[in-house]
N, C-alpha and C positions, 0 to 999 in steps of 0.2 A: 840441171837438177842441183839443189841444195845440199848442202853438208848435212851429215847426220848431227853435228854440234848445233846447225841452226834449228834443224827441227827440232832436237831436245830443248834448247833455249825458248823454241815458241811455245812447246807442248807445258813447260813448268810455267810461262807467263800467264797461258791461258788458263793453265788450273788454279792460279792465285784467282785470277777473275772469276772463273767460276766458283770458287768458294765465297768470294765478294759478293757475288749476284744472290747464290743460295741463301749465304746469312741476310741478306735485305729482303730476300723472299718470305721467309720465315718470319722477321722481324713486323712485316705488313700483314701476313696473316694472323699473327698473334693480335695484331690490333684492329682489324677490320672488324670484327664482330662488335667491339665496344663501340667504333665511331659509326658503325650502322644504327646500332641500339639508339644511342644519344641522339643522332639526326632524325629519328623517327618519333623518339619521345618530346621532342621540341616540336614536331609538326603540328600537333592539336592545338596547343595554346596560339600558335602562329596564325593557323587557321580561323581560330575562334575569334580572336580580335580582329582579323581581317574582315570575318563576316560583321561584325558588331560595327566596325567601320562603315563599311558598303551599306548596313541598314540605315544607320545614321543619317550617311550622306545621301541615301535614296529617299528616306521620308521625312526628311525636315526642310528640305529645299535651303540649304544655307550656301554662303559663300566663302566659306572658312578656307585658310590655305590647304587644309587636307585636301581639300576637292580641287580648287583653282586658284591661281595667283591672280588677283585684279590687275597688277601692273604687267606691262608689254616689256617683257627681258628676254632677251635671246640667249643670255648663258644658261647652261644645262651642266649639270654634275653627273659625271659616269665613274662608277667605281669598279675596278677590275679584281677580281681575285683570285690569284695567282699562288704556286706553292714557294716555300721558303728553299726546299731542297730538290735536288736534280732526280732522276734514276726513277722517273715517273712516267715514260714513254712520252706521247704527246698532249700530254695534261695542259703544261703551262703554254704551249704554243697553241692550242686550240683557243685558250682564252684570248691567247693576245690576239691573235687572228679574229675572232669573233669582237673584239673591242676596237680593232682598227676599223672593220667593216662598219661597226656604228658609229665611230668618230666621222668617218666619210660621208655616212647617211644625213649625218647632223649637220656637217658642214653644206652639204647641197640644200638643205632646208633652211640655211642662212642662220643656222644656229651658232654658238660659240660655246663648244664643249669645252668642259674644265675637268681634267683628270685625278682621279684619286685612286691610289693602289694599294693592294694588300699582298705582301708577298715577297721574299727577297729577290726569286727569280724575276719576277714581272718589274721590280724598282730598278735591278739591276739593267734589264732589258731598255727600259726607257731613257735611264740616266745615260746610256752608253750611246743611244741617239741624241741627244740633247733634247729630249721633250720634256716640256714645262709641266711638271706635277705638282698639283695644289697639297696633296697630302698623302703621307705613306705611312704603312704600318708593317713591322717584320718579325719575326721570333715565334710564332705557334700558329703555323697554317694547318699542322696536321692534328693540334688538338687546342681548338679556340676555345677561351673562357668567355665568361659573362663580361669580365672587364674588358677585353679588347672591343666586343660588341657594343659596350657601352660608350667607350671613346671614340668608335667609328661613328656610331649613331649620333652624338653629341655635334662632333665637328660637320658630317653631313647636313643635320637638322638646323645648325646655327646658319650654314651657309644659305639653307633654304628658307629660313625665315627673315632674313636680312632683305632689306629692299634693294633694288637696283642701284640706285646710287651708292650704296655701301658695298658693293660687289657679290650681293646674293645672286642665286640661281632660281629657275622658275620651274626646274623638273629634275628629277633624280633617277638614274638608271643606276642598276644594278648586273655587271656580267659575271656569272657563277657557273657552276656544274652542278647538275642535277644528278643526284644518285639514283639510279634505279634499279639496278641489279648488280651482280658483283663482276658481269660482262660488259654491261651497257653504261656509259655516263654520258649525260648530253648537255652540252652548254646552251646555257638559256640568259635570255636577256629580260629583266624584270624592269617595268617601270614603276618605281616604288611610290612617287611623288609626281603630281595630284595623283590621288586614288581616283582609278577609273570606275565609273557607276555602270553596273550592267545589271541590267533589269532582265528579270525571270518570270514575270509576273504572265506576259504572254503564252511563253512557252509552258509554264505550269497549268495556266487555264486551258490551255489547248489540249495537253495530256490528260486532264482531268476531266474536262467537259463542264467544270464549276470554277468560278471565278474564287481565289483564294483570299482570304481576309487578310487585311495588312494591320500589323500592331501598330499600337499607338505609343508615343514616347513623351514622358516629362523630364525635364532637366533640371535638375537642382545641383548647385544652387542657381546655375544660369546653364544656358547651351554653350556659351562660347568658352566659360571654365571648364565644363566637362570636356569638350574637345581639344581644349589645350592641354588636360590632362591624359587624354588617349592619344595625342598625336605621338609624343615622345615615346611611349609605350609600344605603339605601332612599328615605329620606324625601328624600335631596337629588337623587339622580336622577331620582326622579317630578316634584319640583317643577322641576327645571331642565327636563324634557322638557314640563310645563306651559308655562313660561315661552317655550320656544322655539316650539311650536305655537300660543302666543296672539300671539307676534311675527308669524309667518308669515300667520295669519289677519289682523291687524291691517294689514300691508302690502298683503294682497290685499281687504281693505275698504276700504281709502283707495284703490287703485288703481280699482276699480269705481266707488266714489262720485265719485270727480274725472274718470273717465271720463264718468258720467253728467250730472256739473255742466259739464263742457266742451261736451258735446252739446246741454244745455238753455240755456246761454250763447249758444252760436251759432245756435239755433234763435230766441232771442229778439233775437237782433242782426237777424237775416234780418226778423223781423214787425217790429221798430222802423224798419228801414231801408224797407220796404214802406209803412208809415204814414207815414214822411218824405217820400217820393217822392209820395205821395197828396195831402199836406197840399201839399207843393210845388207840384204839379199845380193844388191847387184855388186856391193863392194867384194863380198864373199865368193861369189862367183867369178869378179874378176881377179881374185888373189888366185883361185884355183887355176885358173887358165892361164896365168902366168908361171904358176908352178910347173903345172903339166908342160906347158911350152917351154920352159927353161930343161925339165927334164929329157924331153924329147930332144932338143938341142945338144944335151951332153952325150946322151946314148949315141947320136948319129956322130958325133967327133970320137967315139971309141972307137965306133965300128970304122 
């Protein structure tokens, strides 16, 4: 059985950890509402520009790079959105696990994935394992701004628009965590480019019984110039949305992890306190037994 000093030392160290965990939980709790509102506020614009791109691609029969790349290029870009800090439970490990699974699937298909990583934890992970990373960004995973979204989207769009002989890529994937609610955050894989054309005409016609009229589009000054302007805005808005929902997910994961860690620390302190009290009582009982035994021995000698 451990000594009283050992139990007191463990209780003191666990109490210090409990205070740290509780402080982290309170900080995350104060930030989660803002992070959630910012992520939700960015979604309508991102959805609107995505719907516009879908409509343009579906109704103009174009061969623009926003829909498909003409060249046969096996290189694809994969962007993994991880965290800058720890104490967020399995947040970063889930992203890395899903990224590794995606990279393996792309390798099996004969693709050559090129990795981009956002977040210090992911950068450190792949750097330690000697993985070749084409681009990295750090420093603002819990509160990403428009500037970092512009920087990432520019780097990825430049890689996408380059031809194969200049090191360009033919597809762009993003691995991020979608914020569902305070308890549920799901890792998602988004193929951002080329845009997949999803036709809903059949479903709409079947549901209503009347074929829906399709809108006509006029491009000014030209179709290609309009799409060239839309493509950077589309990529930036989608990446910014992924960054914001990942930030909300990271904050929620940190709050949940720190809440669990705080409860575990308190339970451990209670258990150690009980063991300390039991050890103290055993020591007192032993001392009393020794005193009584010594007194009995003295009385027997006198008699």
